[in-house]
C-alpha positions as a printed Julia matrix, in Angstrom:
149×3 Matrix{Float64}:
 -34.42  -49.67  -16.12
 -35.21  -48.85  -19.74
 -38.39  -47.03  -18.77
 -36.53  -44.97  -16.16
 -33.9   -43.8   -18.72
 -36.64  -42.9   -21.22
 -38.45  -40.84  -18.54
 -35.25  -39.08  -17.61
 -34.51  -38.25  -21.27
 -38.07  -36.97  -21.76
 -37.65  -34.7   -18.72
 -34.38  -33.29  -20.08
 -35.98  -32.68  -23.48
 -38.94  -30.91  -21.86
 -36.7   -28.7   -19.74
 -34.64  -27.79  -22.8
 -37.75  -26.86  -24.76
 -39.06  -24.68  -21.92
 -35.76  -22.82  -21.69
 -35.52  -22.43  -25.48
 -39.05  -21.03  -25.78
 -38.53  -18.6   -22.92
 -35.16  -17.51  -24.38
 -36.64  -16.72  -27.8
 -39.65  -14.91  -26.37
 -37.72  -12.56  -24.11
 -36.64   -9.29  -25.69
 -32.85   -9.39  -25.16
 -32.01   -6.08  -26.81
 -30.02   -3.87  -24.47
 -31.81   -0.76  -23.39
 -29.78    2.41  -23.65
 -30.32    5.6   -21.78
 -31.97    8.35  -23.7
 -29.49   10.93  -24.81
 -30.61   14.38  -23.88
 -28.87   17.67  -24.36
 -28.54   19.59  -21.11
 -27.61   23.21  -20.91
 -24.81   24.25  -18.59
 -27.11   26.47  -16.55
 -29.55   23.58  -16.01
 -26.73   21.33  -14.79
 -25.38   24.0   -12.44
 -28.86   24.64  -11.02
 -29.4    20.89  -10.53
 -26.06   20.47   -8.71
 -26.56   23.53   -6.5
 -30.07   22.4    -5.59
 -28.52   19.15   -4.28
 -26.0    21.01   -2.14
 -22.95   21.0    -4.42
 -20.88   24.03   -5.37
 -19.67   24.72   -8.88
 -16.71   26.8    -9.99
 -15.34   27.67  -13.4
 -11.87   26.57  -14.5
 -10.48   30.09  -13.9
 -11.9    30.14  -10.37
 -10.48   26.67   -9.76
  -6.98   27.66  -10.89
  -7.11   30.77   -8.71
  -8.13   28.69   -5.68
  -5.34   26.17   -6.32
  -2.7    28.91   -6.57
  -4.0    30.51   -3.39
  -3.87   27.17   -1.54
  -0.32   26.5    -2.8
   0.85   29.81   -1.39
  -0.87   29.3     1.96
  -0.16   25.6     2.44
   3.63   25.58    2.43
   4.61   22.65    4.64
   6.88   23.41    7.57
  10.45   22.21    7.25
  10.96   18.71    8.6
  12.27   18.48   12.12
  15.56   16.67   12.19
  16.08   14.35   15.08
  19.39   14.8    16.85
  22.01   12.27   15.88
  22.93    9.93   18.72
  26.52    8.71   18.88
  27.38    5.48   20.68
  30.59    3.62   21.25
  30.02   -0.12   21.5
  32.48   -2.6    23.0
  32.3    -6.01   21.4
  33.86   -8.83   23.42
  34.68  -12.32   22.26
  31.53  -14.42   21.85
  29.15  -11.45   21.53
  26.13  -12.42   19.44
  24.09  -10.39   17.0
  21.2   -10.53   19.45
  23.28   -8.9    22.22
  24.55   -6.22   19.85
  21.04   -5.39   18.65
  19.84   -5.02   22.26
  22.68   -2.59   23.02
  21.92   -0.6    19.84
  18.22   -0.39   20.74
  19.06    0.88   24.22
  21.36    3.52   22.74
  18.7     4.61   20.17
  20.95    3.76   17.24
  18.44    1.39   15.59
  14.66    1.19   15.89
  14.0    -2.5    15.23
  16.21   -5.24   16.66
  14.62   -8.01   14.61
  15.19   -6.09   11.39
  18.85   -5.55   12.29
  19.37   -9.22   13.2
  17.69  -10.37    9.98
  19.85   -7.98    7.96
  23.0    -9.28    9.62
  22.07  -12.94    8.98
  20.77  -12.52    5.43
  23.86  -10.57    4.33
  26.22  -12.95    6.15
  27.61  -10.27    8.48
  26.86  -12.19   11.69
  29.79  -14.55   11.07
  32.31  -11.7    10.82
  31.66   -9.69   14.0
  34.9    -7.93   14.94
  36.12   -7.92   18.56
  36.88   -4.42   19.79
  35.27   -1.02   19.9
  33.17    0.68   17.21
  31.65    4.16   17.16
  28.15    4.27   15.67
  25.5     6.95   15.28
  21.76    6.95   14.7
  22.17    8.44   11.23
  23.9     5.31    9.93
  22.11    2.74    7.79
  22.04   -0.93    8.7
  24.67   -1.53    6.03
  26.99    1.07    7.53
  26.5    -0.27   11.05
  27.19   -3.81    9.86
  30.38   -2.72    8.11
  31.54   -0.84   11.21
  31.2    -3.83   13.56
  32.38   -6.58   11.22
  35.5    -7.43    9.28
  33.65   -8.42    6.1
């Protein structure tokens, strides 16, 4: 056992020496790029020879102003507001209400509406009766219209 440990230690020492010698013999100085002064004309010629186009700052500003004037976005198209009168009977659940609101195009996502109602504790306060809703209302406004909270 003693001989095995001595051999192992000798191997570690040898490996360490090999790494140390190679570390000290390698030139570890970072190599930097040579700094050269390029003239503007040389750079432009180089870029244009590779297929790029170059413009001066004045030309660039003129192009930007021209594009601003031409690229005026069209006014947003407003979707028509849908109005819906919902009848809520005794025992109506949030799930049933969300299905009716989806069919009437008042809300876009039933799961989102149901989650909103449960997280904000509106589902416990659903009011029996009739409520008039429209597609321009937020989930908060719809919830307040159909509940007594």
